[in-house]
VOGU-3710 file (C-alpha; in Angstrom, 3 decimals, decimal comma):
1> mlpplprlsd> 0,000/0,000/0,000  1,280/3,417/-0,955  2,073/5,785/1,901  -0,373/8,690/2,223  0,704/12,060/0,881  1,824/14,472/3,601  -0,615/17,135/4,752  1,076/20,530/4,668  -0,548/21,637/7,909  1,135/18,756/9,742
11> ydvsphngfl> 4,574/20,065/8,813  4,192/23,813/9,255  4,203/24,330/5,481  1,931/26,969/3,990  -0,035/26,243/0,801  0,573/29,865/-0,199  3,977/30,774/1,223  5,656/27,379/1,303  8,212/27,256/4,101  7,624/30,870/5,073
21> pdeipldvlp> 5,044/31,267/7,828  1,529/32,288/6,853  1,521/34,973/9,520  3,929/37,906/9,373  6,867/37,267/11,753  6,617/39,279/14,960  8,618/42,493/15,132  8,505/42,499/18,942  7,647/39,985/21,642  4,319/41,034/23,213
31> nvyyqpweav> 5,292/40,312/26,823  7,243/43,186/28,403  9,227/40,587/30,346  11,396/40,191/27,236  12,172/43,883/26,834  15,863/43,367/27,758  16,315/41,298/24,575  14,261/43,730/22,525  16,320/46,661/23,806  19,536/44,995/22,678
41> vrnfqslila> 18,144/44,264/19,208  16,671/47,764/18,919  20,138/49,254/19,496  22,058/46,400/17,919  24,149/48,242/15,331  25,063/51,042/17,741  26,157/48,568/20,404  28,336/46,713/17,912  29,922/49,893/16,567  30,585/51,209/20,072
51> rrlrrivdal> 32,023/47,834/21,132  29,536/47,760/24,021  27,505/44,724/22,994  29,441/42,208/25,081  29,283/44,310/28,241  25,548/44,821/27,827  24,890/41,130/27,140  27,043/40,049/30,074  24,876/42,194/32,346  21,524/40,904/31,048
61> pvletdlllt> 19,339/38,829/33,376  18,713/35,192/32,537  15,135/35,249/31,244  12,907/32,191/31,291  11,172/31,014/28,128  7,955/30,032/29,912  6,182/33,183/28,695  6,728/32,371/25,013  3,215/31,184/24,209  3,000/30,839/20,427
71> eaewrraysm> 5,204/29,484/17,656  5,597/33,036/16,331  6,971/34,100/19,706  9,398/31,180/19,838  10,618/32,064/16,352  11,085/35,718/17,274  13,056/34,687/20,368  15,213/32,273/18,357  15,992/34,878/15,689  16,813/37,582/18,227
81> lgfithgyiw> 19,026/35,342/20,331  20,770/34,033/17,222  21,602/37,572/16,088  22,763/38,527/19,577  24,895/35,377/19,819  26,687/36,052/16,533  27,094/39,710/17,379  28,602/38,713/20,707  31,002/36,182/19,158  32,190/38,254/16,188
91> ggerpadivp> 31,579/41,834/17,316  34,783/42,459/19,269  38,486/42,874/18,636  38,811/39,100/18,909  36,092/36,445/18,610  34,532/35,301/21,879  34,424/31,546/22,365  32,090/31,511/25,389  28,506/32,740/25,138  27,274/33,889/28,579
101> psisipflka> 24,313/32,305/30,420  22,110/35,362/29,814  21,924/34,316/26,164  22,968/30,652/26,226  20,239/29,384/28,544  17,198/30,832/26,727  18,772/30,323/23,295  19,314/26,611/23,902  15,719/26,261/25,105  14,424/27,993/21,970
111> cqhlelppva> 16,610/25,733/19,842  15,241/22,671/21,579  11,658/23,815/21,021  12,199/24,545/17,315  14,576/21,595/16,776  17,374/23,836/15,531  21,063/24,152/16,451  22,324/27,186/18,433  23,532/29,190/15,458  22,083/31,835/13,150
121> tyagvclwnw> 20,492/29,542/10,576  18,755/30,362/7,315  15,451/30,082/9,205  16,507/32,690/11,759  17,904/35,279/9,358  15,534/34,773/6,406  12,391/32,708/7,008  11,431/34,477/10,241  13,029/37,877/9,700  10,827/39,807/7,284
131> rplfngepmd> 7,746/41,978/7,036  5,742/43,390/4,136  5,806/47,129/3,669  2,091/47,064/2,804  -0,139/44,198/3,887  -2,354/44,339/0,824  0,494/43,890/-1,648  2,194/40,635/-2,712  4,954/39,416/-0,416  6,861/37,658/-3,183
141> sldnlathmt> 8,016/41,036/-4,463  11,254/42,666/-3,367  9,464/45,989/-3,691  7,276/45,090/-0,710  9,674/43,511/1,780  11,789/44,692/4,698  13,791/42,959/7,417  13,287/43,084/11,181  16,948/42,632/12,150  20,400/43,048/10,626
151> ftgsldeswf> 23,924/43,189/12,016  25,010/46,260/10,089  21,839/48,281/9,556  22,717/48,465/5,863  20,394/48,179/2,887  22,883/45,694/1,446  22,369/43,262/4,325  18,592/43,582/4,235  18,602/43,025/0,488  20,824/39,968/0,863
161> ylvsvaiear> 18,267/38,320/3,157  15,210/39,558/1,287  16,219/38,094/-2,062  15,956/34,692/-0,382  12,650/35,630/1,248  11,191/36,681/-2,117  12,416/33,434/-3,702  10,796/31,430/-0,910  7,515/33,316/-1,334  7,503/32,990/-5,122
171> agpivpmmle> 8,267/29,279/-4,800  5,589/28,669/-2,166  2,738/27,658/-4,512  5,012/25,077/-6,144  4,769/22,866/-3,050  1,021/22,046/-3,147  1,115/22,000/-6,950  3,761/19,279/-7,018  1,980/17,319/-4,288  -1,025/17,300/-6,582
181> aiaavrrndt> 1,240/16,131/-9,427  2,404/13,227/-7,251  -1,231/12,378/-6,560  -1,924/12,582/-10,306  0,850/10,065/-10,968  -0,938/7,649/-8,655  -4,098/8,143/-10,742  -2,110/7,809/-13,970  -3,346/11,304/-14,881  -0,636/12,324/-17,335
191> ntvvkalrsf> -2,244/15,608/-18,368  -2,246/16,940/-14,802  1,409/15,947/-14,361  2,399/17,706/-17,584  0,528/20,852/-16,605  2,190/20,914/-13,181  5,680/20,374/-14,611  5,196/23,170/-17,140  4,115/25,561/-14,401  7,029/24,400/-12,254
201> aerldelgtl> 9,534/25,164/-15,025  8,070/28,624/-15,564  8,203/29,407/-11,852  11,827/28,214/-11,635  12,687/30,672/-14,393  11,113/33,447/-12,309  13,231/32,420/-9,319  16,371/32,813/-11,412  15,300/36,348/-12,295  14,792/37,118/-8,600
211> lermyescdp> 18,226/35,739/-7,740  19,864/38,018/-10,297  18,341/41,023/-8,539  20,915/40,502/-5,786  23,248/42,751/-7,765  20,868/45,710/-7,557  21,274/46,605/-3,887  23,890/44,347/-2,303  27,394/45,599/-2,978  30,008/42,804/-3,115
221> hvfyhrirpf> 32,511/44,809/-1,059  29,961/45,505/1,671  28,848/41,897/1,709  32,341/40,432/1,815  33,883/42,742/4,403  30,981/43,889/6,588  28,122/41,382/6,437  29,697/37,977/5,863  31,948/37,957/8,973  28,947/38,159/11,322
231> lagsknmada> 27,327/35,148/9,673  30,241/32,820/10,379  29,585/29,620/12,249  31,949/27,955/14,698  32,902/24,904/12,629  36,503/24,694/11,401  37,235/28,256/12,498  40,496/27,671/14,391  42,507/30,165/12,342  39,803/32,773/12,832
241> glpqgvmfdd> 40,173/32,482/16,610  37,826/29,646/17,568  40,076/26,561/17,773  37,520/24,555/19,742  34,357/26,207/18,485  32,139/27,922/21,066  30,763/27,029/24,473  27,234/27,941/25,521  27,671/28,568/29,232  24,671/27,403/31,245
251> gtgqqpyvqf> 26,119/28,670/34,485  27,704/25,383/35,495  30,912/25,904/33,534  30,784/22,263/32,458  29,346/22,574/28,967  31,433/21,185/26,083  32,621/23,250/23,153  30,519/22,729/20,042  30,965/23,508/16,360  28,187/24,374/13,944
261> sggsnaqssv> 28,109/25,523/10,347  26,968/29,053/9,609  23,967/29,967/7,511  23,662/28,513/4,032  20,953/28,470/1,421  21,388/24,705/1,397  19,352/25,058/4,596  16,451/26,242/2,442  13,849/23,492/2,483  12,287/24,656/-0,768
271> iqffdvvlgv> 15,524/24,248/-2,723  15,903/20,716/-1,404  12,202/20,141/-2,128  12,884/20,860/-5,813  15,543/18,165/-5,911  13,414/15,631/-4,060  10,319/16,090/-6,182  12,303/15,859/-9,440  14,387/12,915/-8,258  17,737/14,729/-8,447
281> ehrptgekrs> 20,454/12,882/-6,521  23,423/14,642/-4,916  26,647/12,888/-3,972  29,542/13,956/-1,760  31,838/16,361/-3,577  34,186/14,484/-5,880  32,162/11,266/-5,965  31,192/10,223/-9,473  28,187/8,322/-10,711  28,539/4,561/-10,508
291> dtssapdtga> 26,741/4,287/-13,827  28,899/5,990/-16,430  26,934/4,798/-19,441  25,075/7,247/-21,619  21,855/5,261/-21,453  18,980/6,904/-19,600  18,409/5,785/-16,046  15,173/3,804/-15,967  15,310/2,739/-12,342  14,331/4,344/-9,099
301> iqspphgfiq> 16,670/6,450/-7,024  19,099/4,020/-5,424  20,048/6,034/-2,359  18,887/9,125/-0,532  20,820/12,395/-0,739  23,834/12,526/1,511  26,953/14,527/2,159  26,853/18,276/2,698  23,325/18,803/1,407  21,942/16,080/3,653
311> dmrrympgah> 23,877/17,474/6,623  22,262/20,875/6,087  18,880/19,387/6,974  20,012/19,401/10,602  19,840/23,197/10,338  16,210/23,258/9,209  13,206/23,545/11,542  12,258/20,047/12,662  8,868/20,026/10,937  10,385/21,067/7,612
321> rrflermeev> 13,089/18,427/7,905  10,460/15,746/8,462  8,434/17,034/5,514  11,386/16,464/3,191  11,822/12,967/4,608  8,162/12,218/3,858  8,517/13,666/0,380  11,351/11,250/-0,318  8,965/8,410/0,524  6,256/9,535/-1,896
331> anirdfvnlh> 8,215/11,182/-4,749  7,313/9,351/-7,958  7,537/11,801/-10,845  10,962/10,767/-12,125  9,937/7,100/-12,244  6,634/7,990/-13,919  8,361/9,996/-16,636  10,865/7,180/-17,193  8,025/4,703/-17,652  6,281/7,006/-20,153
341> rtnralttsy> 9,291/8,268/-22,054  7,425/7,988/-25,367  5,063/10,732/-24,210  6,768/13,758/-25,719  4,835/16,355/-23,735  5,658/14,632/-20,459  9,374/14,182/-21,085  9,771/17,688/-22,472  8,089/19,297/-19,467  10,169/17,217/-17,037
351> daclamlrsl> 13,426/18,017/-18,815  12,433/21,692/-18,872  12,213/21,653/-15,067  15,689/20,167/-14,833  17,000/22,765/-17,287  15,506/25,649/-15,313  16,830/24,286/-12,008  20,267/23,845/-13,553  20,087/27,393/-14,869  19,263/28,625/-11,357
361> rdkhiqlvsr> 22,389/26,915/-10,069  24,439/28,409/-12,905  23,298/31,862/-11,883  24,285/31,092/-8,327  27,807/30,132/-9,399  28,096/33,507/-11,117  26,858/35,195/-7,944  29,470/33,429/-5,812  32,153/34,372/-8,314  31,347/38,055/-8,045
371> yiiiksresr> 30,710/38,230/-4,297  33,362/35,807/-3,061  36,075/34,872/-5,533  36,844/38,331/-6,845  36,584/39,909/-3,402  38,845/37,287/-1,840  41,462/37,933/-4,534  41,293/41,642/-3,779  41,556/40,959/-0,057  44,654/38,847/-0,563
381> snsrslspqq> 46,242/41,458/-2,787  45,548/44,220/-0,276  46,855/42,189/2,643  50,161/41,623/0,878  50,665/45,385/0,660  50,343/45,860/4,446  53,410/46,250/6,605  53,718/43,788/9,524  52,825/46,613/11,918  49,702/47,509/9,944
391> aksqrvnlan> 48,614/43,891/9,731  49,107/43,418/13,450  47,139/46,540/14,307  44,177/45,636/12,114  41,069/44,468/13,881  40,444/40,760/13,332  38,412/40,448/10,132  37,370/37,163/8,595  37,803/38,680/5,163  41,567/39,061/5,518
401> tlarngskkl> 42,702/36,655/8,243  43,558/33,872/5,833  45,051/36,227/3,307  47,618/37,348/5,884  48,646/33,979/7,266  48,586/32,099/3,978  47,091/28,946/5,464  45,629/26,406/3,095  43,766/24,603/5,876  41,219/27,201/6,942
411> rgtggtalip> 37,606/26,201/6,679  34,440/28,119/6,045  31,128/27,213/7,560  30,155/24,310/5,347  33,305/22,221/5,273  33,248/21,070/1,637  34,691/22,327/-1,627  32,950/25,421/-2,946  33,385/25,600/-6,703  33,680/21,811/-7,152
421> flkqardetg> 30,602/21,418/-4,935  28,530/23,998/-6,794  29,511/22,673/-10,207  28,830/19,091/-9,203  25,431/20,018/-7,733  24,604/21,818/-10,960  25,731/18,939/-13,156  23,869/16,389/-11,027  20,694/18,398/-11,676  20,813/17,420/-15,343
431> epaidawarr> 21,555/13,734/-14,852  17,929/12,491/-14,706  17,041/14,102/-18,074  15,026/11,772/-20,303  15,397/13,015/-23,858  18,774/12,098/-25,359  19,381/15,610/-26,694  18,389/17,150/-23,376  20,757/14,788/-21,553  23,648/15,850/-23,769
441> llnngpgdig> 22,848/19,517/-23,303  22,325/19,356/-19,538  25,307/17,128/-18,839  27,831/18,410/-21,369  26,485/21,674/-22,710  27,382/25,269/-21,874  27,192/26,176/-18,233  30,744/26,443/-16,900  30,584/30,203/-17,152  30,264/31,183/-13,527
451> vaafggkgle> 33,915/31,456/-12,565  35,424/32,256/-15,912  32,926/35,009/-16,607  34,242/36,939/-13,632  37,931/36,280/-14,024  38,194/33,155/-11,913  39,550/30,723/-14,494  41,400/27,845/-12,942  40,324/28,581/-9,394  38,233/25,475/-8,978
461> eeceivglag> 41,292/23,294/-8,521  42,414/25,426/-5,579  39,120/26,256/-3,889  38,592/24,060/-0,873  35,922/25,499/1,371  32,280/26,450/1,364  30,140/28,392/3,755  28,064/31,503/4,019  30,852/33,008/6,084  34,348/32,083/7,061
471> twsvddsegg> 37,931/32,950/6,232  39,243/32,578/2,716  41,683/33,804/0,130  41,355/33,115/-3,534  44,384/30,866/-3,864  43,811/28,883/-0,710  40,153/28,342/0,016  36,844/29,827/-0,926  33,542/30,361/0,806  30,122/30,737/-0,691
481> ichw> 27,170/32,968/-0,202  24,890/29,993/-0,305  24,807/26,497/-1,779  22,074/25,399/-4,138
//
């Protein structure tokens, strides 16, 4: 007997907004008991600039979470405490490796409730950190979105988050539509499947257009030097000043040090949903397909996704993570198309979805090239021109730490190869293509333009690291804005 299709309401997924909440995220916790946290967030940028954030946080009372009554309140608390935690760790002359009880205790409780790690995840900085400018206007438009919290107070940082929010909102209707397509497969209703796949491909094209709007209001220099350092995780950050990671002090002084990856768009459930519903497999970076023949794959997916992409599910809200697991149990479109490969309309619409998703990943490679690779080369060049005295006097900055010490072992937040990872993920997107011509185009056609187009030819052999934030130089290791 086939497993029942998941009900969106059981997994905190909106039929309209997808993995964004239906209700607008709170801009303030309603209970005045939590005003100490709100006061810090309200003056966040000033406290960071004045180097007073740590002193203020150290003096905060330890607030209980018992008065957080709704999921919206828990999410607001998690987002606030995540921002404060990262500001505390990275907002001083040197990174702090111990988070005080005033933040650690409530933050860990919020993480437990939401089934998230104690780090500023994609959910905390994007999914639950937005508001519409006007309630009556669409929320999938960048012209009608604003953020609640940022580290820098800059338009660039808000825009960086909001591009992802708009993509999530625009992608939201795809979720119920593709669930209906899965149900149509069970009814052998080919026309409904074709219609859904055509709409899916068109919507994926729109998402690529939204992604390209990043360039409009997020300056690469501002992102690389001002925004990215605050988003760093604690995993593999020894050379940045966190050799053991961080400790969340609960007042006993006996807590272990932990290491977590920083935010990544691989933590976006909707991006992973696309792969699951289309039957796209992802392998660990560098691992090749076991089947090297050119014949189309007519069998089912042999193994679930694993490696970095699978690991990023640990950074998703628990309900969303379980939704993806259920989707893997019921996904049937790839097998259905394989069994009906003589149906031209069906195979063409399916291959079009793969082409549009591959194109989205191509655009992301170009984005990483402009925001990371070029900026890291500039950072390395500038660091070489500093005298030893100037380098020593500089405030610790994740954008130039590696460039000064020349280490090839530094890690970003994700812990896998950036350009090889992104290219492999893109190429794997085309592997399930049905039509022979489409398979040749998606697996061997043009697409390796991301790095070369921005002057990064040959860098992929030397890029080692991924992550939304971390420490890199262009010749040693690279970090990514996000990983799709």
